[in-house]
C-alpha positions in Angstrom: 0.0 0.0 0.0 1.5 3.3 -1.1 1.0 6.5 1.0 0.9 10.0 -0.3 3.5 11.9 1.7 1.5 15.1 1.6 -1.5 13.4 3.0 0.5 11.8 5.8 2.1 15.1 6.7 -1.2 16.9 6.6 -2.6 14.2 8.9 0.2 14.7 11.4 -0.5 18.4 11.4 -4.2 17.7 11.8 -3.4 15.5 14.9 -1.3 18.3 16.4 -4.1 20.8 15.7 -6.5 18.3 17.4 -4.6 18.7 20.6 -4.2 22.4 20.3 -7.8 23.0 19.4 -8.8 22.4 23.0 -6.1 24.6 24.5 -7.6 27.5 22.6 -10.9 27.1 24.5 -9.8 25.5 27.8 -7.3 26.2 30.6 -4.4 24.0 31.3 -4.8 20.9 33.3 -2.7 22.5 36.1 -5.2 25.3 36.2 -8.1 22.9 36.4 -6.4 21.0 39.2 -5.9 24.3 41.1 -8.9 26.5 40.5 -11.8 24.4 39.4 -13.5 24.3 42.8 -17.2 24.6 42.1 -19.7 22.6 40.0 -20.3 25.8 37.9 -16.6 25.8 36.9 -16.8 22.2 35.9 -19.8 23.0 33.7 -17.8 25.8 32.1 -14.9 23.4 31.3 -17.4 21.0 29.8 -18.8 23.8 27.6 -15.3 24.5 26.5 -14.9 20.9 25.6 -18.0 21.1 23.4 -16.7 24.2 21.6 -13.3 22.7 21.1 -14.8 19.5 19.7 -17.1 21.4 17.3 -14.1 23.5 16.1 -11.9 20.3 15.7 -14.6 18.4 13.9 -15.2 21.3 11.5 -11.5 21.7 10.8 -10.9 17.9 10.4 -13.9 17.5 8.0 -12.7 20.4 5.9 -9.1 19.2 5.7 -10.3 15.6 4.8 -12.5 17.1 2.1 -9.7 19.2 0.6 -7.2 16.3 0.7 -9.9 13.8 -0.4 -8.6 11.5 2.2 -10.1 10.3 5.5 -6.7 10.2 7.2 -6.7 13.8 8.4 -10.2 13.3 9.9 -9.1 10.1 11.7 -5.9 11.8 13.0 -7.7 14.9 14.2 -10.5 13.0 15.9 -8.1 10.6 17.6 -6.1 13.5 19.0 -9.3 15.1 20.1 -10.4 12.0 21.9 -7.1 11.9 23.7 -7.4 15.5 24.7 -11.0 15.0 26.0 -9.7 12.0 28.1 -7.0 14.2 29.6 -9.4 17.0 30.5 -11.9 14.6 32.0 -9.2 13.0 34.1 -8.2 16.5 35.3 -11.8 17.3 36.1 -12.1 14.1 38.2 -9.0 15.3 40.2 -10.2 18.9 40.5 -10.9 20.4 43.9 -14.6 20.5 43.3 -14.8 16.7 43.0 -12.3 16.1 45.8 -14.3 18.2 48.2 -17.4 16.1 47.4 -15.4 12.9 48.1 -15.5 11.8 44.5 -11.7 11.4 44.5 -9.9 8.6 46.3 -6.4 9.5 45.2 -5.4 10.6 48.7 -3.4 13.5 47.3 -3.3 17.0 48.7 -6.1 19.3 47.4 -7.2 22.8 48.4 -10.5 22.6 50.4 -13.5 24.5 49.1 -14.2 26.2 52.5 -11.6 27.8 54.7 
């Protein structure tokens, strides 16, 4: 099976953009672990995930259409799935969930109330 180098390179860039699409709409995972201390903030993060996903899907479909190959779409969506997994993991470890005893990691977390 022969691969078109331009399609493969474009797909690699699409995968990288898949990861960066979320960082345009969401804070870092360190910020989530430090400052996401209420259910409302968790809701805001999830709304950012939706916007990032919509942006990524639109971009991935467009690039796949232009290149006439599904490979950029697959690469972008795979990277997006990974990014969502990382953000959801960070949300499970966020102070808002730790304060509600949803986390059993035993790590140090800032309490909600002082």
